[in-house]
Every structure is written in C-alpha cells, then in structure tokens.
N, C-alpha and C positions, 0 to 999 in steps of 0.2 A: 567621311564617314569613317569612324574608328574602327578598326577591324575586331576589337573585342566588344563592339556593341552593334555588329551586324545583325541585321534580320534574316540574312540568308542561311539557306542549308545546303550549302553547294557539294557536288560530288564530281569528280574529275570527269566521270563519264556521264553526267545529267546535265540538261540545259539548265543554265543560269540566266538570272535576269540581274543586272547591276545597274550602275548610275550612269546618267549621260557624261559626255567627256566635255574637256574645258574647251574654251575657245582661245585662239592665240597660237595655235600649233604651228611647227615648221613644216611646210608642205614643199614639194617638188612645184617649180613653176609650172601651171597647168599647159603651157604650150609642148610640154613633153610628151603629153598625153593626147593632144589635139588630134593626131591622126588616127587614133584608135576610136571606135565607138564607145560611148560612157558607159561601159559595163564591165564587169569582172565576176569570175565565177570562184567562190571559195568552197575548199572542202576540208572540213575540220571535224574535231572531236566535238561532241555535243556538250561542251562544257565551257567554253573559252571566251564568250563574249558577254559583254553587258547589255542591257536591254536596248540601249540606244547607240551601241558602238557603230554599227553599220548605217544608220540613219544620220549619225553625225558625220561618218567619213562621207556619206553622199551630198550634206549640207556643204561640207568644205570643198570638195572637189567636182561636185555634179555626177560622180560615178555611183551607178547603181550595182550593188552586190546581190548576186543570188547565192544563197548559202545551200550547201547539201551536208549531211552530217554522216560519219562513219562510227563504228564501235571499236574498231581494232586496227593496230598498224597491218595485221595480215589483210583486213578488208580493203584498206588503201592501196596496198601493194598489188592485190588482186586486180583491183580497178584499172589501176595504171599499166599493169603488165598487158592487160587485154588492149591496150592502146588508149592514151588519154582521150576522154570523151568531151574534153573541152574545159577542163579544170585550169586555174591559174594559179593560185596560191594554195599551198597545201600544209598541214601541219604534222609532219613525221616526228617520232621520237628520235633522239639522237642517235642510239644504236641501228635505226633503220637507215640513216642516211647514208652509210658506206655501202650498204646493200643495194639501194635505190640507184645510186651513183653506178655501180657495177652493173646493173641492169638498164642503164642510160633512160632513166626516167626524169632526171632532173637537170635544169638548165642553170649554168653558173649566174651567180648575182652580179650585178653590176653596182658595187660599192658607190660609185660616183652618183648613183640615183637614189641614193639613201642617206642624204646628208646627216639625219638623226643617227647615224651609226656612231657618231661621236660620243652620243649619251651612254654608250656600253660600257661596263666594266670591262678592263682589258683582260681578266681572267676568264672571260667568255669570248675572247676573240679568236682563240686557236685550240683546236679540240683534235683528239686522236682520229675521232672519227670524221673530221672535216678540217683538216690543216688550213688556216688562215681563212677559215669561214668562207670558202669558195662558194658553196653550195646551199648554205644555211645560216640563219641567225637565231640565237636563243629566244624563244617566246615565254616559256617559263620552266622553272626546274623545282625540285623538291626532294623529298626522302620516302622511303617505305620502310615502315617500322612496325610497332604494335600498339594499337588502339586498346585502352581497357577502362573497365568501371572501377574507381577506387575503392568503393565500399565491398567489392568482392574480390579485391587482390589477396592474394595469399603471400605471407611473408614478404610484404613489401611490394614495389611495382614490379611487373614481370618484364624483368630487363634483360631476358634471354628467350631466344626462339625454343628454348628447352619447354617453356610453359606451353606452346602451341603443339610442339612435335613430340615431346618425350616425357609427358607428365600427366598425371590424373588430377591435377589440383582443379582444374576447369573442366572437367568430365562433362561432354555434352554441352558445353557453353563456349565452344570455339569455332570461328570460322576462319578459313584461309582463302587467300586470293586464288581464284580457278584460273590461273594462267601458268603455264610450264615456265615462264621466265621467272616469276615471283616465287611459286611453290617450290620448284627445285632449286632456285637459288638460295632461298631460305634453308631449306634442308642441307645443301652442301656447306652452307656457311655454318650452321650449328656442328656439322660435323668436322669441322676445322679446314675445308676446302674452299677454294674460290668459288665464288658467286657464278663465275664465268668458266667452270671448269669443263673441260670436254674429254676428261679421263673416263674411260667405260668404266673401270673399277669403282670410281669415288662416284659416277651417276648412278650405279648398280646400288651402292650402299645409300644414296640419297631415295631412290625408289623404294627400297625396303623400309627404310625409315617413314616415309609418307604414306605406304600400306599400312603399317603397324599403327601410325597415328590416327589412321580412319575411326578406329574404335572409339576414340575420345572426341572427335570432331563433330559438330553439329552438321556442318556442311561446308563444301567448298563454293565460296561466293563469288557470284559473278559481278564484281563491282560495286556490291552493295554491303559490303562487311561493316561500313561506318553507319549505315542505316540500322542494320540488325544491332549493332551496340547500342545506338541511340534509343531503339524501341524496347531494349532489354531482352532480345532474343538470344543474345550471347553476351559473354562478359569480357571476352578478349578477341581481337581479331587482328590479321595482318592486313594493312592498308596504306593509303598514301596518306603524306602528313596533311596536306590541305583539306581533304575529305573529312579526316578525323577532326580537324580543328573546326571545320564548318558546324560540326555536331557539338562540339564542346562550347562554341560561343552561343549556341541556342539551346543548351541545356540548362533548365531552370535549377535542377539540383546540383550543379557544379560537380557533378559526380564522375565525369569523364576526363581522360586523359590520354597522351601519346608518349611514346619514348622509342628511341632507338635501341636495338638490342646490343649487348656488350660485344657480339660477334661482329657487328658493323653495321647491318642493314644495307639498303641500297639507295644510291644517288642517282637520279635519273633527270633528262632534260628533254623538253618537247621544242621543236624549231619550226621557223618559218622557210618555206622553201618555194620555189617556183617550178611546175611542172613542165617536162619537156613538152614543146608543142603548145605552150599556153598561148590562147588567142588573143589574151591581152597584157602582154608583158610590160607595157610602161604602166598601165595601171595597177599591175601586180606590184612593181616598185613603189609606185606611191603608196599603195596600201601598207607594205611593210614598213616604209618610212614613216607613215601615220602612226602605226602601232608603236614604234620606237621613239615617239614624241614624249618628252618627260611627263607633260600632264596628262596626256592620254594614258601612258603607261601606267602611272600612279593610281589613277582613279581605276582602270581595269584590275590592276593586281591586288588593290583593296578590296574588290569585290570578291575575287576567286580563292584568297587566302594562300597564294603561293608566294615564294621568294620571286622578286623581280631580278634579272641580270642587268637591268637598265640602272647604272649608277645615279644619273642625273635624276630618275624618277625615285629611286630610293630615297634621296636626299629630302624629296617632299613628303614622304610618309610619316605618318605620325609616330612618337616612340614606341607606342605600344606595338606596332608593327615592326620596325626596326629591331626592338629588343625581344620580341616574341623568340625564346628558344625553339619553339616547334617549327617556326618559320625559317629562323636562321640558327641552325645548331651550331656548336662550339667548333672551332677550327679541328681540335682533337676528334671530336665525333664524325666530323666530316673527311677526316683523313682515313678513317676506318671504314667508312660507307663506301662500299664498292660499286662503280658505275657499270651498268650493263654495256656489254660489247657485241659487235657483230661477230659471231662464231664461224662463219662459212654456212654454206647450203646443207653439206653432209652433217655437220654438227648440230645444225638447229632441226633437222630431219630427225636425228637421233633422239634428240631431247623431246621432240613431238611423239614420237613413238613410245618412249617411257612415259611421259604425261598421260597419254591414252592408255597404258596399262594400269597406272595408279588408279584412274577414275573408273576403270572396270572391276578392279580388283574388290 
C-alpha cells in the first residue's frame, strides 16, 4: 500500500485499522514460550496497530493478546504506579522511560530473545533516556510541528511558531496541542529557549506568551488539531507529523501541508517495554520480536504514516514513503528539532502548575 494512496485517516491517539502482516517472519522458537499460558496483555496508545496485527501474531505463535488502551503517558504511569495489574508490553514515550525506570516500573529486556533486533537502524540503539536500550526499543518516531491549509497561508508557509503564538494572521483559526509538554515547549522555543527549559524566568515568559496568544487561538485541541484542520475549523495547528500526513493523504483538495518551524520543533519517540511483574515475559519478548520483523514492521508503519526505526523494514518501503520529507525530514531539520527529556519530578510538577494557570487564564 503506497503511503500517498492510503485510505486511512489516522491520528496518533485514535484507533487505526491497517493491513494484515506478511507470512514468513522471524519468530522465537516456540519452546521458549511453552512454560507460559498462550496469553499476553498489551497496554498501548489507541493508535498503533493494524486491523490484523494481533490476529496475525496469534496465528503465528498461538498467543492470544488482550489489548487495553490509554490516552496519555500520565495515565500509563498512574496505572503502573498503583501496581502492575497484569500488563506485559507497554508503549511509553521515550522521555518517560527514565522516569519509569526510576519508579521501578519496567523490567530489563533480554536482547537474546529478540533476534529481530538486528533489523534496527544503529542510530536507535543507544538513547540518552535508555543507554544501550536496556529497557526499551523504539516503536515509532516522528516530529511535532505545524499543520496548515495552503490556501489560507499568509506570506508563504507558516514556518515559525510565531504564526500560532504571536500573530493575528490566523486570528480565531488556530489550534494548539493541549499538553504542557508541547504547548510550553513551542512557546519556549519561539522565545529562543530550550524546549526542555526548567528555568523559572524562561517558563514565566512562556506562560505569559501562551496567555497572550489565547485571544487569537480558537482552542487548545486535545489530540484532534489535525481533524480540525481537515474539517476547515482551523487553518493552522500544532500537531504530530503523522497525524497531519494522514489528513494530507485523504484531502481531495490537496490543500493541506505540514512543516517544522524554523525554531526547530520537536522530535519524539514511542517505545516498546515490558512492565515489571509482567505475567508473560516470554510472550512479551516474542511479541516485541514479532513487531521488529522487517515485513511486519513495514506494513504496520506504512499504515500509520510515521517513520520506522527499523532499517530492514524501511528498505522494503515504497519510494513515496522513504522520500517523503514529512515522514523523514532533512538531517538539518532533525538536528534542530529538540527531543523531549525527562526533567525530574519537581520540574514536571512546576510545568503542570504553569499549564493549569494558562488554561485557567
């Protein structure tokens, strides 16, 4: 399925339906799972599976997967903080891995039980939030920037956070992601500070900017800025690359586009990890290994419009996918796009307090 001819309209936080996966994948020998019941419990975002992914895994291994969904990293963290109720594989964002490890929520991965790890791009095998990938493997990654309607663009593409935060060009036609990490990060970046700043003075200026910008903003959108853009309710939004691309691919007018702001934007990564106390750790490793298979991964990522960290899978993708600058921005753009970092409990609490004040203003 060519990514440019997809009939899907995915959202990073909405349930997706994809294509079935290929036969002939590289799996663990089933004897490694024989001591466990043929079950596994997956706790995931409501966006990251094809229609037949779990059924095909079941057909290949005999393991039945029970899927539960969450809507935010905070929800995942709170659920496991109360004690793992029985989940095996979880899909936290990269900047939450360090926090979850500190809270003793994850169990180390056994790389020997994931032979398809060989398929990864080496660039994804050592991260600041998880050196040596001891606790996690990349699932998908992407960027966070600006989606816009070309026919409504003022003076060319809105290539700066200024269009959303410090301008009347799109008065009343703007949506901003309703999340402290992304709203504050964007404001900080526009002001010339780091996306991950913990400086009280800088955060105060970002707070003031967001409050001032509210007079031009239609709404703070809870993971549906791309849908508002597609429906014509807004002309510009801050959102995830894959969400906007899903709308671009299904826009008959060909009037939608996406860009990273010149200030940098954000580069994020969601991961696969095994929860501490997982009742089916062998099956969990087998599932992660399955997702890392090149054919499986290629079909899955072609469905959800995000860049794959799996080099073997990428090699199987269409040129439309591999050469799409929204999926794979230039090296220069990626160098400027800041990754979100775990800032510590005190700094996270301070940001949440600021974000609450912005919303209440």
